[in-house]
N, CA, C and O atoms as a GROMACS GRO file, in nm:
protein
  516
    1UNK      N    1  13.866  12.960   6.953
    1UNK     CA    2  13.985  13.015   6.896
    1UNK      C    3  13.959  13.168   6.874
    1UNK      O    4  13.850  13.208   6.831
    2UNK      N    5  14.059  13.250   6.903
    2UNK     CA    6  14.043  13.392   6.887
    2UNK      C    7  14.075  13.432   6.745
    2UNK      O    8  14.178  13.393   6.690
    3UNK      N    9  13.985  13.509   6.686
    3UNK     CA   10  14.004  13.556   6.547
    3UNK      C   11  14.082  13.686   6.542
    3UNK      O   12  14.156  13.711   6.447
    4UNK      N   13  14.066  13.769   6.644
    4UNK     CA   14  14.134  13.899   6.646
    4UNK      C   15  14.264  13.880   6.727
    4UNK      O   16  14.280  13.784   6.803
    5UNK      N   17  14.356  13.980   6.706
    5UNK     CA   18  14.484  13.980   6.781
    5UNK      C   19  14.497  14.111   6.853
    5UNK      O   20  14.434  14.210   6.817
    6UNK      N   21  14.577  14.112   6.952
    6UNK     CA   22  14.597  14.237   7.031
    6UNK      C   23  14.689  14.214   7.147
    6UNK      O   24  14.759  14.112   7.152
    7UNK      N   25  14.690  14.304   7.238
    7UNK     CA   26  14.785  14.298   7.349
    7UNK      C   27  14.710  14.325   7.477
    7UNK      O   28  14.606  14.391   7.479
    8UNK      N   29  14.768  14.272   7.586
    8UNK     CA   30  14.707  14.300   7.719
    8UNK      C   31  14.753  14.436   7.772
    8UNK      O   32  14.867  14.476   7.751
    9UNK      N   33  14.667  14.502   7.838
    9UNK     CA   34  14.699  14.635   7.902
    9UNK      C   35  14.649  14.633   8.041
    9UNK      O   36  14.561  14.554   8.076
   10UNK      N   37  14.705  14.722   8.125
   10UNK     CA   38  14.652  14.741   8.258
   10UNK      C   39  14.592  14.883   8.265
   10UNK      O   40  14.659  14.981   8.232
   11UNK      N   41  14.466  14.892   8.308
   11UNK     CA   42  14.405  15.027   8.317
   11UNK      C   43  14.351  15.036   8.462
   11UNK      O   44  14.249  14.976   8.495
   12UNK      N   45  14.424  15.112   8.546
   12UNK     CA   46  14.383  15.123   8.685
   12UNK      C   47  14.394  14.990   8.753
   12UNK      O   48  14.498  14.924   8.745
   13UNK      N   49  14.287  14.947   8.820
   13UNK     CA   50  14.292  14.814   8.891
   13UNK      C   51  14.238  14.701   8.806
   13UNK      O   52  14.245  14.585   8.845
   14UNK      N   53  14.184  14.733   8.689
   14UNK     CA   54  14.125  14.630   8.601
   14UNK      C   55  14.219  14.592   8.490
   14UNK      O   56  14.272  14.678   8.420
   15UNK      N   57  14.240  14.458   8.472
   15UNK     CA   58  14.317  14.418   8.357
   15UNK      C   59  14.223  14.419   8.237
   15UNK      O   60  14.109  14.374   8.247
   16UNK      N   61  14.270  14.471   8.125
   16UNK     CA   62  14.188  14.484   8.006
   16UNK      C   63  14.260  14.421   7.889
   16UNK      O   64  14.379  14.443   7.870
   17UNK      N   65  14.188  14.341   7.809
   17UNK     CA   66  14.246  14.290   7.689
   17UNK      C   67  14.200  14.380   7.576
   17UNK      O   68  14.080  14.395   7.557
   18UNK      N   69  14.291  14.439   7.501
   18UNK     CA   70  14.257  14.530   7.397
   18UNK      C   71  14.277  14.452   7.267
   18UNK      O   72  14.390  14.427   7.225
   19UNK      N   73  14.168  14.412   7.206
   19UNK     CA   74  14.172  14.332   7.082
   19UNK      C   75  14.136  14.419   6.958
   19UNK      O   76  14.062  14.516   6.969
   20UNK      N   77  14.188  14.383   6.849
   20UNK     CA   78  14.154  14.455   6.727
   20UNK      C   79  14.006  14.431   6.697
   20UNK      O   80  13.958  14.318   6.698
   21UNK      N   81  13.934  14.541   6.671
   21UNK     CA   82  13.790  14.523   6.642
   21UNK      C   83  13.769  14.486   6.499
   21UNK      O   84  13.857  14.503   6.415
   22UNK      N   85  13.648  14.433   6.469
   22UNK     CA   86  13.611  14.391   6.340
   22UNK      C   87  13.479  14.457   6.301
   22UNK      O   88  13.398  14.490   6.387
   23UNK      N   89  13.458  14.477   6.171
   23UNK     CA   90  13.330  14.533   6.123
   23UNK      C   91  13.235  14.424   6.078
   23UNK      O   92  13.115  14.449   6.067
   24UNK      N   93  13.286  14.301   6.052
   24UNK     CA   94  13.203  14.196   6.007
   24UNK      C   95  13.252  14.067   6.074
   24UNK      O   96  13.368  14.056   6.112
   25UNK      N   97  13.162  13.974   6.087
   25UNK     CA   98  13.199  13.843   6.140
   25UNK      C   99  13.257  13.764   6.024
   25UNK      O  100  13.204  13.767   5.912
   26UNK      N  101  13.365  13.693   6.051
   26UNK     CA  102  13.424  13.613   5.946
   26UNK      C  103  13.407  13.462   5.980
   26UNK      O  104  13.382  13.426   6.094
   27UNK      N  105  13.422  13.379   5.880
   27UNK     CA  106  13.407  13.235   5.895
   27UNK      C  107  13.540  13.177   5.942
   27UNK      O  108  13.632  13.251   5.977
   28UNK      N  109  13.549  13.047   5.942
   28UNK     CA  110  13.673  12.981   5.981
   28UNK      C  111  13.638  12.865   6.074
   28UNK      O  112  13.529  12.809   6.069
   29UNK      N  113  13.735  12.831   6.161
   29UNK     CA  114  13.713  12.726   6.258
   29UNK      C  115  13.596  12.763   6.348
   29UNK      O  116  13.571  12.881   6.373
   30UNK      N  117  13.528  12.665   6.396
   30UNK     CA  118  13.411  12.692   6.476
   30UNK      C  119  13.289  12.742   6.396
   30UNK      O  120  13.202  12.810   6.452
   31UNK      N  121  13.282  12.710   6.270
   31UNK     CA  122  13.177  12.752   6.179
   31UNK      C  123  13.042  12.706   6.234
   31UNK      O  124  13.029  12.591   6.275
   32UNK      N  125  12.944  12.791   6.237
   32UNK     CA  126  12.813  12.762   6.287
   32UNK      C  127  12.725  12.720   6.167
   32UNK      O  128  12.733  12.778   6.058
   33UNK      N  129  12.642  12.619   6.188
   33UNK     CA  130  12.560  12.559   6.082
   33UNK      C  131  12.470  12.662   6.021
   33UNK      O  132  12.450  12.660   5.900
   34UNK      N  133  12.413  12.752   6.098
   34UNK     CA  134  12.308  12.846   6.048
   34UNK      C  135  12.366  12.988   6.057
   34UNK      O  136  12.311  13.074   6.127
   35UNK      N  137  12.476  13.011   5.986
   35UNK     CA  138  12.547  13.142   5.995
   35UNK      C  139  12.457  13.263   5.966
   35UNK      O  140  12.466  13.364   6.036
   36UNK      N  141  12.372  13.254   5.866
   36UNK     CA  142  12.288  13.369   5.830
   36UNK      C  143  12.196  13.408   5.942
   36UNK      O  144  12.189  13.526   5.977
   37UNK      N  145  12.124  13.314   6.001
   37UNK     CA  146  12.032  13.341   6.108
   37UNK      C  147  12.106  13.390   6.233
   37UNK      O  148  12.061  13.481   6.301
   38UNK      N  149  12.219  13.328   6.262
   38UNK     CA  150  12.299  13.368   6.377
   38UNK      C  151  12.348  13.511   6.359
   38UNK      O  152  12.335  13.594   6.450
   39UNK      N  153  12.404  13.540   6.242
   39UNK     CA  154  12.454  13.676   6.212
   39UNK      C  155  12.342  13.776   6.219
   39UNK      O  156  12.364  13.887   6.268
   40UNK      N  157  12.227  13.745   6.174
   40UNK     CA  158  12.110  13.837   6.179
   40UNK      C  159  12.071  13.860   6.324
   40UNK      O  160  12.051  13.976   6.362
   41UNK      N  161  12.059  13.758   6.406
   41UNK     CA  162  12.024  13.772   6.546
   41UNK      C  163  12.131  13.854   6.623
   41UNK      O  164  12.095  13.938   6.705
   42UNK      N  165  12.259  13.830   6.598
   42UNK     CA  166  12.368  13.904   6.660
   42UNK      C  167  12.352  14.053   6.620
   42UNK      O  168  12.352  14.141   6.707
   43UNK      N  169  12.338  14.078   6.495
   43UNK     CA  170  12.328  14.217   6.447
   43UNK      C  171  12.206  14.286   6.512
   43UNK      O  172  12.218  14.396   6.566
   44UNK      N  173  12.089  14.222   6.507
   44UNK     CA  174  11.969  14.282   6.569
   44UNK      C  175  11.988  14.309   6.716
   44UNK      O  176  11.950  14.415   6.766
   45UNK      N  177  12.048  14.211   6.786
   45UNK     CA  178  12.071  14.223   6.927
   45UNK      C  179  12.168  14.343   6.960
   45UNK      O  180  12.142  14.425   7.048
   46UNK      N  181  12.276  14.345   6.886
   46UNK     CA  182  12.378  14.452   6.909
   46UNK      C  183  12.323  14.588   6.875
   46UNK      O  184  12.350  14.684   6.946
   47UNK      N  185  12.249  14.599   6.771
   47UNK     CA  186  12.191  14.731   6.737
   47UNK      C  187  12.089  14.777   6.843
   47UNK      O  188  12.071  14.897   6.865
   48UNK      N  189  12.022  14.682   6.907
   48UNK     CA  190  11.923  14.711   7.006
   48UNK      C  191  11.984  14.758   7.139
   48UNK      O  192  11.921  14.835   7.212
   49UNK      N  193  12.109  14.711   7.170
   49UNK     CA  194  12.169  14.746   7.298
   49UNK      C  195  12.284  14.847   7.288
   49UNK      O  196  12.325  14.899   7.391
   50UNK      N  197  12.337  14.878   7.171
   50UNK     CA  198  12.452  14.959   7.160
   50UNK      C  199  12.444  15.097   7.223
   50UNK      O  200  12.544  15.148   7.272
   51UNK      N  201  12.327  15.158   7.224
   51UNK     CA  202  12.312  15.294   7.277
   51UNK      C  203  12.262  15.304   7.420
   51UNK      O  204  12.239  15.414   7.469
   52UNK      N  205  12.246  15.191   7.486
   52UNK     CA  206  12.197  15.194   7.626
   52UNK      C  207  12.304  15.260   7.718
   52UNK      O  208  12.424  15.257   7.689
   53UNK      N  209  12.258  15.319   7.826
   53UNK     CA  210  12.350  15.384   7.921
   53UNK      C  211  12.396  15.290   8.028
   53UNK      O  212  12.467  15.331   8.120
   54UNK      N  213  12.359  15.164   8.019
   54UNK     CA  214  12.403  15.056   8.111
   54UNK      C  215  12.434  14.933   8.027
   54UNK      O  216  12.396  14.924   7.910
   55UNK      N  217  12.505  14.840   8.087
   55UNK     CA  218  12.536  14.717   8.013
   55UNK      C  219  12.417  14.623   8.006
   55UNK      O  220  12.344  14.605   8.103
   56UNK      N  221  12.398  14.565   7.891
   56UNK     CA  222  12.289  14.468   7.864
   56UNK      C  223  12.350  14.360   7.781
   56UNK      O  224  12.424  14.387   7.686
   57UNK      N  225  12.319  14.233   7.817
   57UNK     CA  226  12.370  14.122   7.745
   57UNK      C  227  12.262  14.031   7.686
   57UNK      O  228  12.154  14.015   7.743
   58UNK      N  229  12.294  13.973   7.573
   58UNK     CA  230  12.204  13.878   7.504
   58UNK      C  231  12.275  13.749   7.487
   58UNK      O  232  12.392  13.747   7.449
   59UNK      N  233  12.209  13.640   7.514
   59UNK     CA  234  12.264  13.506   7.490
   59UNK      C  235  12.192  13.445   7.370
   59UNK      O  236  12.069  13.436   7.366
   60UNK      N  237  12.271  13.403   7.273
   60UNK     CA  238  12.221  13.355   7.144
   60UNK      C  239  12.274  13.214   7.119
   60UNK      O  240  12.394  13.190   7.137
   61UNK      N  241  12.190  13.123   7.079
   61UNK     CA  242  12.237  12.986   7.051
   61UNK      C  243  12.285  12.972   6.906
   61UNK      O  244  12.285  13.068   6.829
   62UNK      N  245  12.326  12.847   6.870
   62UNK     CA  246  12.381  12.824   6.736
   62UNK      C  247  12.274  12.815   6.629
   62UNK      O  248  12.305  12.806   6.510
   63UNK      N  249  12.149  12.817   6.671
   63UNK     CA  250  12.036  12.822   6.574
   63UNK      C  251  11.995  12.969   6.545
   63UNK      O  252  11.909  12.995   6.461
   64UNK      N  253  12.056  13.060   6.615
   64UNK     CA  254  12.021  13.200   6.599
   64UNK      C  255  11.904  13.247   6.683
   64UNK      O  256  11.846  13.352   6.658
   65UNK      N  257  11.872  13.166   6.783
   65UNK     CA  258  11.760  13.208   6.873
   65UNK      C  259  11.815  13.286   6.987
   65UNK      O  260  11.918  13.252   7.044
   66UNK      N  261  11.745  13.394   7.022
   66UNK     CA  262  11.778  13.474   7.136
   66UNK      C  263  11.722  13.402   7.259
   66UNK      O  264  11.601  13.393   7.276
   67UNK      N  265  11.812  13.349   7.345
   67UNK     CA  266  11.776  13.270   7.459
   67UNK      C  267  11.742  13.349   7.584
   67UNK      O  268  11.654  13.312   7.662
   68UNK      N  269  11.816  13.464   7.601
   68UNK     CA  270  11.803  13.537   7.724
   68UNK      C  271  11.856  13.678   7.707
   68UNK      O  272  11.952  13.705   7.633
   69UNK      N  273  11.789  13.770   7.780
   69UNK     CA  274  11.833  13.909   7.784
   69UNK      C  275  11.859  13.944   7.929
   69UNK      O  276  11.772  13.924   8.014
   70UNK      N  277  11.977  13.995   7.960
   70UNK     CA  278  12.009  14.030   8.101
   70UNK      C  279  12.046  14.177   8.106
   70UNK      O  280  12.141  14.222   8.040
   71UNK      N  281  11.971  14.253   8.185
   71UNK     CA  282  11.998  14.394   8.206
   71UNK      C  283  12.089  14.411   8.322
   71UNK      O  284  12.061  14.358   8.430
   72UNK      N  285  12.199  14.483   8.305
   72UNK     CA  286  12.298  14.498   8.412
   72UNK      C  287  12.306  14.635   8.471
   72UNK      O  288  12.205  14.706   8.480
   73UNK      N  289  12.419  14.674   8.511
   73UNK     CA  290  12.442  14.808   8.572
   73UNK      C  291  12.530  14.890   8.476
   73UNK      O  292  12.558  14.850   8.363
   74UNK      N  293  12.573  15.005   8.526
   74UNK     CA  294  12.650  15.100   8.440
   74UNK      C  295  12.768  15.032   8.374
   74UNK      O  296  12.793  15.051   8.255
   75UNK      N  297  12.839  14.951   8.451
   75UNK     CA  298  12.965  14.893   8.397
   75UNK      C  299  12.977  14.744   8.409
   75UNK      O  300  13.087  14.690   8.400
   76UNK      N  301  12.867  14.678   8.428
   76UNK     CA  302  12.872  14.530   8.442
   76UNK      C  303  12.736  14.470   8.407
   76UNK      O  304  12.632  14.535   8.416
   77UNK      N  305  12.741  14.344   8.368
   77UNK     CA  306  12.623  14.263   8.344
   77UNK      C  307  12.661  14.119   8.374
   77UNK      O  308  12.768  14.073   8.334
   78UNK      N  309  12.574  14.050   8.445
   78UNK     CA  310  12.604  13.914   8.491
   78UNK      C  311  12.499  13.817   8.439
   78UNK      O  312  12.397  13.795   8.505
   79UNK      N  313  12.521  13.759   8.322
   79UNK     CA  314  12.422  13.666   8.266
   79UNK      C  315  12.420  13.537   8.346
   79UNK      O  316  12.518  13.506   8.414
   80UNK      N  317  12.310  13.459   8.339
   80UNK     CA  318  12.305  13.332   8.403
   80UNK      C  319  12.415  13.237   8.353
   80UNK      O  320  12.422  13.208   8.234
   81UNK      N  321  12.499  13.190   8.442
   81UNK     CA  322  12.615  13.109   8.397
   81UNK      C  323  12.570  12.978   8.330
   81UNK      O  324  12.642  12.926   8.244
   82UNK      N  325  12.456  12.926   8.365
   82UNK     CA  326  12.409  12.796   8.305
   82UNK      C  327  12.375  12.815   8.159
   82UNK      O  328  12.368  12.717   8.085
   83UNK      N  329  12.354  12.938   8.115
   83UNK     CA  330  12.314  12.961   7.969
   83UNK      C  331  12.437  12.992   7.882
   83UNK      O  332  12.423  13.000   7.760
   84UNK      N  333  12.555  13.010   7.938
   84UNK     CA  334  12.671  13.051   7.863
   84UNK      C  335  12.729  12.934   7.781
   84UNK      O  336  12.775  12.955   7.669
   85UNK      N  337  12.726  12.812   7.837
   85UNK     CA  338  12.788  12.697   7.770
   85UNK      C  339  12.740  12.681   7.629
   85UNK      O  340  12.621  12.674   7.601
   86UNK      N  341  12.840  12.676   7.537
   86UNK     CA  342  12.818  12.650   7.392
   86UNK      C  343  12.738  12.764   7.320
   86UNK      O  344  12.698  12.746   7.205
   87UNK      N  345  12.715  12.877   7.386
   87UNK     CA  346  12.641  12.980   7.326
   87UNK      C  347  12.719  13.107   7.306
   87UNK      O  348  12.834  13.116   7.348
   88UNK      N  349  12.661  13.204   7.243
   88UNK     CA  350  12.722  13.334   7.214
   88UNK      C  351  12.668  13.434   7.315
   88UNK      O  352  12.546  13.440   7.334
   89UNK      N  353  12.754  13.513   7.381
   89UNK     CA  354  12.713  13.615   7.472
   89UNK      C  355  12.762  13.745   7.414
   89UNK      O  356  12.883  13.765   7.400
   90UNK      N  357  12.669  13.835   7.378
   90UNK     CA  358  12.706  13.966   7.330
   90UNK      C  359  12.654  14.072   7.430
   90UNK      O  360  12.544  14.061   7.484
   91UNK      N  361  12.733  14.171   7.451
   91UNK     CA  362  12.688  14.285   7.539
   91UNK      C  363  12.744  14.413   7.493
   91UNK      O  364  12.840  14.418   7.416
   92UNK      N  365  12.683  14.521   7.542
   92UNK     CA  366  12.730  14.652   7.503
   92UNK      C  367  12.834  14.707   7.605
   92UNK      O  368  12.844  14.664   7.719
   93UNK      N  369  12.912  14.807   7.552
   93UNK     CA  370  13.003  14.878   7.639
   93UNK      C  371  12.968  15.025   7.632
   93UNK      O  372  13.018  15.095   7.544
   94UNK      N  373  12.882  15.075   7.723
   94UNK     CA  374  12.837  15.213   7.715
   94UNK      C  375  12.951  15.314   7.722
   94UNK      O  376  12.936  15.428   7.678
   95UNK      N  377  13.064  15.275   7.776
   95UNK     CA  378  13.179  15.369   7.789
   95UNK      C  379  13.240  15.397   7.649
   95UNK      O  380  13.311  15.495   7.630
   96UNK      N  381  13.211  15.310   7.554
   96UNK     CA  382  13.261  15.328   7.416
   96UNK      C  383  13.387  15.248   7.390
   96UNK      O  384  13.432  15.243   7.276
   97UNK      N  385  13.446  15.185   7.491
   97UNK     CA  386  13.565  15.107   7.468
   97UNK      C  387  13.539  14.978   7.393
   97UNK      O  388  13.453  14.899   7.432
   98UNK      N  389  13.613  14.959   7.285
   98UNK     CA  390  13.596  14.836   7.204
   98UNK      C  391  13.701  14.736   7.250
   98UNK      O  392  13.797  14.707   7.178
   99UNK      N  393  13.681  14.682   7.372
   99UNK     CA  394  13.775  14.586   7.429
   99UNK      C  395  13.701  14.493   7.519
   99UNK      O  396  13.594  14.527   7.568
  100UNK      N  397  13.754  14.377   7.544
  100UNK     CA  398  13.699  14.282   7.638
  100UNK      C  399  13.786  14.286   7.764
  100UNK      O  400  13.908  14.303   7.756
  101UNK      N  401  13.723  14.269   7.879
  101UNK     CA  402  13.802  14.261   8.002
  101UNK      C  403  13.854  14.119   8.018
  101UNK      O  404  13.805  14.026   7.954
  102UNK      N  405  13.951  14.104   8.104
  102UNK     CA  406  14.001  13.972   8.134
  102UNK      C  407  13.890  13.888   8.192
  102UNK      O  408  13.884  13.767   8.167
  103UNK      N  409  13.802  13.951   8.270
  103UNK     CA  410  13.686  13.877   8.326
  103UNK      C  411  13.591  13.830   8.218
  103UNK      O  412  13.537  13.720   8.230
  104UNK      N  413  13.567  13.908   8.110
  104UNK     CA  414  13.481  13.869   8.000
  104UNK      C  415  13.540  13.737   7.943
  104UNK      O  416  13.468  13.638   7.925
  105UNK      N  417  13.665  13.737   7.916
  105UNK     CA  418  13.734  13.624   7.850
  105UNK      C  419  13.734  13.501   7.948
  105UNK      O  420  13.696  13.390   7.912
  106UNK      N  421  13.779  13.529   8.073
  106UNK     CA  422  13.794  13.421   8.172
  106UNK      C  423  13.662  13.351   8.195
  106UNK      O  424  13.658  13.228   8.199
  107UNK      N  425  13.553  13.427   8.210
  107UNK     CA  426  13.422  13.367   8.238
  107UNK      C  427  13.372  13.288   8.117
  107UNK      O  428  13.310  13.184   8.134
  108UNK      N  429  13.399  13.335   7.999
  108UNK     CA  430  13.359  13.261   7.872
  108UNK      C  431  13.433  13.129   7.869
  108UNK      O  432  13.372  13.026   7.841
  109UNK      N  433  13.557  13.130   7.897
  109UNK     CA  434  13.638  13.006   7.892
  109UNK      C  435  13.592  12.913   8.007
  109UNK      O  436  13.570  12.794   7.984
  110UNK      N  437  13.576  12.964   8.124
  110UNK     CA  438  13.538  12.886   8.240
  110UNK      C  439  13.403  12.823   8.224
  110UNK      O  440  13.381  12.712   8.273
  111UNK      N  441  13.312  12.888   8.156
  111UNK     CA  442  13.174  12.837   8.138
  111UNK      C  443  13.153  12.764   8.004
  111UNK      O  444  13.040  12.729   7.968
  112UNK      N  445  13.264  12.742   7.932
  112UNK     CA  446  13.259  12.676   7.802
  112UNK      C  447  13.172  12.751   7.698
  112UNK      O  448  13.104  12.689   7.617
  113UNK      N  449  13.176  12.882   7.702
  113UNK     CA  450  13.106  12.961   7.608
  113UNK      C  451  13.164  12.950   7.470
  113UNK      O  452  13.284  12.928   7.456
  114UNK      N  453  13.084  12.964   7.369
  114UNK     CA  454  13.135  12.959   7.232
  114UNK      C  455  13.205  13.088   7.189
  114UNK      O  456  13.309  13.087   7.124
  115UNK      N  457  13.142  13.201   7.230
  115UNK     CA  458  13.197  13.331   7.191
  115UNK      C  459  13.142  13.440   7.285
  115UNK      O  460  13.027  13.435   7.331
  116UNK      N  461  13.228  13.538   7.312
  116UNK     CA  462  13.187  13.661   7.390
  116UNK      C  463  13.217  13.777   7.296
  116UNK      O  464  13.320  13.779   7.228
  117UNK      N  465  13.125  13.873   7.292
  117UNK     CA  466  13.133  13.990   7.206
  117UNK      C  467  13.101  14.114   7.287
  117UNK      O  468  13.026  14.109   7.384
  118UNK      N  469  13.160  14.228   7.244
  118UNK     CA  470  13.118  14.354   7.305
  118UNK      C  471  13.101  14.451   7.187
  118UNK      O  472  13.180  14.451   7.092
  119UNK      N  473  12.995  14.533   7.195
  119UNK     CA  474  12.963  14.629   7.085
  119UNK      C  475  12.966  14.768   7.150
  119UNK      O  476  12.928  14.784   7.267
  120UNK      N  477  13.013  14.867   7.071
  120UNK     CA  478  13.017  15.004   7.113
  120UNK      C  479  12.903  15.086   7.054
  120UNK      O  480  12.829  15.037   6.969
  121UNK      N  481  12.888  15.208   7.099
  121UNK     CA  482  12.777  15.294   7.055
  121UNK      C  483  12.781  15.316   6.900
  121UNK      O  484  12.677  15.331   6.837
  122UNK      N  485  12.899  15.318   6.842
  122UNK     CA  486  12.912  15.337   6.697
  122UNK      C  487  12.899  15.206   6.618
  122UNK      O  488  12.918  15.206   6.496
  123UNK      N  489  12.868  15.095   6.686
  123UNK     CA  490  12.851  14.967   6.614
  123UNK      C  491  12.972  14.884   6.595
  123UNK      O  492  12.962  14.774   6.540
  124UNK      N  493  13.089  14.929   6.639
  124UNK     CA  494  13.211  14.846   6.629
  124UNK      C  495  13.197  14.734   6.734
  124UNK      O  496  13.133  14.753   6.837
  125UNK      N  497  13.257  14.619   6.708
  125UNK     CA  498  13.254  14.512   6.802
  125UNK      C  499  13.387  14.440   6.811
  125UNK      O  500  13.471  14.450   6.722
  126UNK      N  501  13.404  14.369   6.918
  126UNK     CA  502  13.520  14.283   6.938
  126UNK      C  503  13.465  14.148   6.975
  126UNK      O  504  13.360  14.138   7.037
  127UNK      N  505  13.537  14.041   6.937
  127UNK     CA  506  13.487  13.904   6.955
  127UNK      C  507  13.599  13.815   7.000
  127UNK      O  508  13.712  13.828   6.953
  128UNK      N  509  13.568  13.724   7.092
  128UNK     CA  510  13.666  13.623   7.136
  128UNK      C  511  13.594  13.489   7.129
  128UNK      O  512  13.485  13.471   7.186
  129UNK      N  513  13.659  13.394   7.057
  129UNK     CA  514  13.599  13.260   7.045
  129UNK      C  515  13.696  13.162   7.109
  129UNK      O  516  13.669  13.042   7.112
   0.00000   0.00000   0.00000
């Protein structure tokens, strides 16, 4: 379930979903059993990747364990699809845009991912569950 709201936009040849960003993770449906550990791992991961000049993604499970780190290219990162199911995938957006692409959302849904997140250089993030 999506916690943020927004509208679809078209930017050049890429469809982009522009969602309202959040400063903190909120509870609700899809509550994770170990919220504190998960939130700590997400925060640590996002702070580690937010200033990189290329996209980098981290896959985190519901116990708050960092399962995988994937180093990508300037504007893309391709995590192992078999690790997405039921897990959280967070990645940075070096361009500074606090939005998820249609591809980010489509691949998360297609792979039964729990959540996809993007973090900007200033620490803002967007999340889709």
